[in-house]
C-alpha positions as CSV (number, residue, x, y, z in Angstrom):
1,M,-16.4,1.0,-3.3
2,A,-17.0,-2.2,-0.8
3,E,-15.2,-2.4,2.6
4,A,-14.1,-5.4,4.2
5,R,-12.8,-5.6,7.8
6,V,-10.1,-8.0,9.0
7,A,-8.8,-8.7,12.5
8,I,-5.3,-9.1,12.6
9,R,-2.4,-10.0,15.3
10,V,0.8,-8.1,14.6
11,K,3.9,-9.9,15.7
12,P,6.7,-7.5,15.7
13,G,10.7,-8.2,15.5
14,A,10.3,-11.5,13.2
15,S,12.7,-12.4,11.0
16,R,11.0,-11.7,8.3
17,T,7.8,-10.5,6.9
18,Q,5.1,-12.9,6.2
19,V,1.1,-12.9,6.3
20,G,-0.2,-16.5,7.4
21,G,-1.4,-18.8,10.3
22,A,-4.1,-18.0,12.8
23,Y,-4.3,-16.4,16.1
24,G,-7.7,-17.5,17.5
25,D,-9.7,-15.8,14.6
26,R,-7.2,-13.2,13.7
27,L,-4.9,-13.6,11.0
28,V,-1.0,-13.4,11.9
29,V,1.4,-10.6,10.2
30,A,4.7,-11.3,11.5
31,V,7.0,-7.7,10.6
32,S,10.7,-7.5,11.0
33,A,10.1,-4.0,12.0
34,R,10.2,-3.3,15.8
35,A,7.1,-1.9,17.6
36,V,8.7,1.6,18.0
37,D,6.9,4.9,16.8
38,G,4.4,3.2,14.7
39,A,6.8,1.2,12.4
40,A,5.6,-2.4,13.1
41,T,2.2,-1.1,12.5
42,E,2.9,0.6,9.3
43,A,4.9,-2.6,8.4
44,A,2.1,-4.6,9.2
45,L,-0.7,-2.6,7.0
46,A,1.9,-2.8,3.9
47,A,2.1,-6.7,4.3
48,V,-1.4,-7.0,4.7
49,A,-2.2,-4.8,1.3
50,K,0.4,-7.1,-0.4
51,A,-1.2,-10.5,0.6
52,F,-4.6,-9.2,-0.6
53,G,-3.3,-7.7,-3.7
54,L,-3.9,-4.3,-2.7
55,R,-2.1,-0.8,-2.8
56,R,-0.9,0.6,0.5
57,R,-3.3,3.5,0.4
58,Q,-6.1,0.7,0.3
59,V,-5.6,-0.8,3.3
60,T,-6.5,1.3,6.7
61,L,-6.3,1.0,10.6
62,V,-9.7,0.8,12.2
63,T,-8.7,-0.1,15.8
64,G,-5.5,-0.7,17.7
65,A,-2.8,1.5,17.1
66,T,-0.9,0.7,19.8
67,S,-1.8,-2.9,20.4
68,R,-0.9,-6.3,18.8
69,D,-4.6,-6.8,18.2
70,K,-5.5,-4.7,15.2
71,V,-8.6,-4.2,13.1
72,V,-8.0,-3.1,9.6
73,S,-10.2,-2.0,6.6
74,L,-9.5,-3.0,3.4
75,E,-11.1,-1.4,0.2
76,L,-11.9,-5.0,-1.3
77,D,-15.2,-6.9,-1.6
78,P,-16.0,-8.7,1.7
79,A,-16.6,-12.0,0.3
80,V,-13.3,-11.9,-1.5
81,A,-11.7,-10.4,1.7
82,E,-12.9,-13.2,3.5
83,R,-12.0,-16.0,1.2
84,R,-8.4,-14.6,0.7
85,A,-8.2,-14.2,4.7
86,A,-9.6,-18.1,5.6
87,E,-7.0,-19.2,2.8
88,L,-3.9,-17.2,4.8
89,R,-5.5,-18.2,8.3
90,A,-4.9,-22.1,7.2
């Protein structure tokens, strides 16, 4: 299976969960979960999976476990992933 990597910026404690917008070259993922015990990271991975039309298990964290800036791996064709990420950043 092809793998694509996407850089994201997590905004924990948002009023609602949503994926969209840009922070530099990163895709913004706002989540209502707080940054406690990995809750915001898990919520962000679930939100990214939904935004890209994937199952949660098809999205894995590559780097940034304790940072707002993360890189995630998607089980998705890289061209399709980049096109969708560009749509969401716009």
